C-alpha positions, 0 to 999 in steps of 0.5 A: 689337450689334458687339463687338470682342474682344482676346486674347492667347490664341486658336487655334491655342493650345490652353488652357482660356482659348482653349476659353472664348473660342471658345465665347463668340464662338460662343454671341454669334453665335448670339444675334444679335451681331457678334464682331470678334476681334483676336488674335496671328495677325494680328501679327508674333509671338514664342514666349512663353518657357517656354510651347510653343505660345503665341505673343504679339504683338511690339510690337503698338501702332500696328497694333492702333490702326489696326485699332481706328480704323477699327472700328465697334463698340459694345463692346470687351473685353480678354479678356487681359493680355498684349502685345495687351491692353496695347496695347489698353488704351493705345488706349482710355485715349488715345481715352477709350473705355470697356472691359470686362476679364477675369481669367482667369488667375492669372498671379502664381501662375504667376510665383511657381512658375516664377520666384520672383516675389513674389506682391504684385508680380504682383497689383500689376501686374494691379491696374494693368491692370484699374483703369480697366475699367468691368467686370473679369469674373471666373469664380467667386465665390472669385476675386472674393472674393480679388480684392476683398481685393487691391484690384481693383474693379468685379468682376463674377462671369462663370461659364463653360459646357460643351458638354453635346452634344459632351461626352455622358454615357457611362453606363459607362466606354467604351474609347478605342481608341487607348490599348486596354484599359487596366487599371482604374480609369483616372485621367485628367488633361487640362491644360498639363503645367506648374508651376502645374498641380501635376501631380506630385501626380497623377503621384505618386498611390499608387492602382491602375489606369493613369494617363493624361496628355492635354496638353503643356507645358514639364515634359512631356519630363522627366516623361515620362522619370520616369514611364514607366509613365504613358500620355502622349497629347499634345494631341487634337481636341475630338471625340477628347477627349470619347472620352477622357473617357468612357474614364476612371473618375476625373478627377483635378484637382491644381491648387491655383491655378485660377480655374475648370477647364474641364477639370472641366466637360468630364469632369463632362459625360461622367459622370466623378466629379472628385477634387481639392483643396478650393481656388478652381475645384472649390469652385465648379465641384464644391462639395457637388454630389456630382459629385466629392470634394475633400479635402485628401488627394488619395488620399482624394479619388480613393477617394471620387469612385471611388464616385460614380454617373456620373449625378451629374456629368453632372447638375451639368455641365447647370447650366453653360450657354453661353447664360447665360455669353454673356448675363452677358457682354454685360450686363457690357460697357461700351457706347459712347455714340453721338459720344463717341470723336470723329472719329478712331474712327467710331462707329455704333450698331448694333442686334442682329439675329436670328442667322439673318440674319447671314451665317456667313463660311468662317472662322467656319464653320471655327472651329466644327470648329478648336476644341480644348481642354486646359487653363484 
């Protein structure tokens, strides 16, 4: 099957959505599908206000329509609700093409925290965006129930995975050389340094040992000055990120507005227990698995997580598989009917062939080595 994936989040951006989509594309190719990614790098862009490192396409409608009009695809998926997502939505509605969408990020909560925009307004806009979608893929049952209560339809639960080979189990905490021998225990936060991550709850945590932050964002400069004793690492390549996880004693996840929390899975895969609030994301990823501690008091969660054996988080992470995630994704796609899209969009049904018969372009090979991950 040939799949067109339209996304406003793609390399070289560094966040959990990008990591999810890169891993998804890699797995889809491995099981024999052809994937064409339409992303901001193919258009004129401008930086997203307040979000360093995120560039958005500027008025992409005509150029995007030209790309889609000459494409030969079996299914089209709109991964994000940014300029490219909206432009692809308009194109599909004009052409009468069915499509699927995904809900990765609680943008209404972000707008509410940063600008005071009422939640109802944000969710009304997203409900309008997703209304024509044949399948709205969401990462957890908790998010699905929340969106259903807000009037969203055609919801499908679509879980994510983790690369358990890259993020290998460290049976005992390692030393991450760039940090040297820090005072133990090491408490780690990985994610965007932004309002929606509630990072202050981590930085203000009254616990012994050392605190490490891996990530960048609009609050970074201010918080570096306010918390000089915290070790700030910026963004790390994925292979180094795995080493950093392996050096941590506790992974602290202070966000209250996540849809999933991929960084928790990466930490757990390395054997690091999670301390978090009992909210969507941690409830589904950690839950009652024994991989971490969920408490309304984050310090209590930290103390409880520190007592957990590292084999338990690893065992839980092994339950999240990218192959299963890719199979679910394909099952939810809105496949085009032969001849349904008319003369202007030359549709041709395609068959799935074994992955080994699909040539891998240099760009796809490079993609396997470029992926970075920080936050959802």
